[in-house]
C-alpha positions as CSV (number, residue, x, y, z in Angstrom):
1,M,64.4,95.0,105.9
2,N,67.4,97.1,104.8
3,V,69.6,95.4,102.1
4,L,73.2,96.3,101.1
5,F,74.5,95.1,97.8
6,L,78.3,95.0,97.5
7,A,79.0,95.7,93.8
8,L,82.5,97.1,93.7
9,G,83.4,95.8,90.3
10,G,80.2,96.6,88.5
11,T,80.5,93.5,86.4
12,R,77.0,92.1,87.2
13,R,75.0,95.3,86.8
14,P,71.9,93.7,85.2
15,A,71.7,91.0,87.9
16,I,72.1,93.4,90.7
17,T,69.5,95.8,89.2
18,A,67.0,92.9,88.8
19,E,67.6,91.8,92.4
20,A,67.3,95.4,93.7
21,E,63.9,95.7,91.8
22,H,62.8,92.5,93.5
23,V,63.7,93.8,97.0
24,I,62.0,97.1,96.4
25,A,58.9,95.3,95.2
26,H,58.7,93.6,98.6
27,G,58.8,97.0,100.3
28,D,62.4,96.8,101.5
29,K,65.1,99.5,101.3
30,V,68.2,99.0,99.1
31,T,71.6,100.5,99.2
32,V,74.2,99.6,96.6
33,L,77.9,100.1,97.5
34,V,80.0,100.6,94.3
35,G,83.6,101.2,93.5
36,T,83.0,104.0,91.1
37,A,79.6,105.5,90.1
38,A,80.7,106.0,86.5
39,K,80.1,102.3,85.7
40,W,76.5,102.6,86.9
41,R,75.5,105.5,84.7
42,K,74.8,103.3,81.7
43,G,72.2,101.2,83.3
44,P,70.4,103.2,85.9
45,L,69.2,101.6,89.1
46,P,65.5,101.4,90.0
47,E,63.8,104.3,91.8
48,G,64.4,104.2,95.5
49,V,67.9,102.6,95.4
50,D,70.6,104.6,97.2
51,L,73.9,104.4,95.4
52,V,77.0,104.9,97.7
53,E,80.5,105.3,96.3
54,L,83.2,103.6,98.4
55,S,85.9,106.2,97.5
56,R,83.6,109.0,98.9
57,L,83.0,107.1,102.1
58,E,86.8,106.6,102.6
59,H,87.5,110.2,101.8
60,G,85.1,111.2,104.5
61,S,86.9,109.2,107.1
62,R,89.3,112.0,107.9
63,P,89.5,112.9,111.6
64,A,87.4,115.9,112.6
65,I,90.4,118.0,113.6
66,V,91.9,117.6,110.1
67,R,88.6,118.5,108.4
68,L,88.3,121.5,110.6
69,L,91.8,122.9,110.1
70,L,92.3,122.0,106.5
71,T,88.8,122.6,105.0
72,R,86.3,124.3,107.2
73,V,88.3,127.2,108.7
74,P,90.0,128.3,105.5
75,L,86.8,128.2,103.4
76,F,85.0,130.1,106.2
77,L,87.6,132.8,106.1
78,L,87.3,133.0,102.3
79,R,83.6,133.3,102.5
80,V,83.7,136.0,105.2
81,C,86.6,138.0,103.8
82,L,85.5,138.0,100.2
83,P,81.8,138.5,100.1
84,G,79.5,139.9,97.4
85,P,81.1,141.1,94.2
86,L,84.4,139.4,95.2
87,R,82.7,136.0,95.0
88,G,84.5,135.2,91.7
89,L,87.9,135.9,93.2
90,S,86.9,133.8,96.2
91,K,86.0,130.8,94.0
92,R,89.4,131.0,92.2
93,L,91.2,131.3,95.5
94,R,89.2,128.3,96.9
95,S,90.1,126.1,93.9
96,A,93.8,127.1,94.2
97,Y,93.8,126.4,97.9
98,V,92.3,123.0,97.5
99,R,94.6,122.1,94.7
100,R,97.9,123.5,96.1
101,V,97.4,123.2,99.9
102,E,94.5,121.0,101.1
103,R,95.1,118.0,98.8
104,P,98.9,117.7,99.3
105,V,98.7,118.2,103.0
106,D,95.8,115.7,103.3
107,R,97.8,113.2,101.3
108,R,100.7,113.4,103.7
109,L,98.6,113.3,106.8
110,A,96.7,110.4,105.3
111,R,99.8,108.3,105.9
112,L,99.2,108.8,109.6
113,Y,95.5,108.3,110.0
114,R,95.1,105.7,107.2
115,R,98.1,103.5,108.1
116,D,96.0,100.4,107.7
117,P,93.7,100.9,104.7
118,A,91.7,97.7,105.4
119,R,91.0,98.8,108.9
120,A,90.0,102.3,107.8
121,R,87.6,100.7,105.3
122,E,86.1,98.5,108.0
123,R,85.5,101.5,110.3
124,V,83.9,103.6,107.5
125,I,81.6,100.8,106.3
126,D,80.6,99.8,109.8
127,R,79.9,103.4,110.9
128,D,78.3,104.8,107.8
129,L,76.5,101.8,106.2
130,L,76.0,98.9,108.6
131,R,75.1,100.8,111.7
132,G,74.2,104.2,110.2
133,R,71.6,102.6,107.9
134,S,70.8,99.6,110.1
135,I,71.5,97.0,107.4
136,D,69.9,93.6,107.9
137,L,71.3,91.8,104.9
138,V,74.6,92.2,103.0
139,I,74.6,90.7,99.5
140,V,77.9,90.2,97.6
141,G,77.1,91.0,94.0
142,D,80.2,90.4,92.0
143,P,83.6,88.7,92.2
144,E,85.5,91.9,93.1
145,S,83.3,92.4,96.1
146,M,84.1,88.9,97.5
147,V,87.5,90.1,98.7
148,V,86.0,93.0,100.5
149,A,83.2,90.8,102.0
150,A,85.8,88.4,103.3
151,G,87.6,91.2,105.0
152,L,84.4,92.6,106.4
153,R,83.0,89.2,107.6
154,D,83.6,89.9,111.3
155,V,82.3,93.5,111.1
156,I,79.1,92.3,109.3
157,A,78.6,89.6,112.0
158,R,79.1,92.1,114.9
159,S,76.5,94.6,113.4
160,G,73.9,91.8,113.3
161,A,73.6,91.7,109.5
162,R,73.6,88.4,107.6
163,L,75.9,87.8,104.6
164,A,74.5,86.3,101.4
165,Y,75.6,85.9,97.8
166,T,73.7,86.7,94.6
167,G,72.4,83.9,92.5
168,T,71.9,83.7,88.8
169,Q,69.6,86.0,86.9
170,E,66.8,83.4,86.9
171,R,66.8,83.1,90.7
172,P,66.5,86.6,92.2
173,L,67.9,87.5,95.6
174,A,69.5,84.5,97.1
175,G,69.1,84.6,100.9
176,H,66.2,87.0,100.9
177,V,63.6,86.1,103.5
178,E,60.1,87.2,102.5
179,G,57.5,88.1,105.1
């Protein structure tokens, strides 16, 4: 069984860590979706837990043509035109390009392909997490994740996963079916 924990707020780290350990002890796979990974550096997750950052997922939702024209082609040209001893110059040009051209253009184009941020979030979570990792159970881990789970209710149901909520620390993994 593949389990996804929604822990966007990071307010219940000890409870989610304990439940993730419980799931791994039963031989299941665990993925934790967080808002920012910085909140999770204090209390590390158990071995075998995959930590996924929502902002990185959403950033990767750019259309392929935008990624090709803004990122891949210019960086390929820098790598080909400035090889070997010019590598230091290439790195400086790359960082200047990203800072002055790629990010501002991407921000402006994002208005077109991310007109509805909630819909873009649904597509990314459905494609990369629910279907990409074949998630069976989605567990809402903290209050901030409740809003996202409510918006993803239909997407979760369409993917065939069940939606559950964490219990208290005394009762690990509410909704987990053993066996």
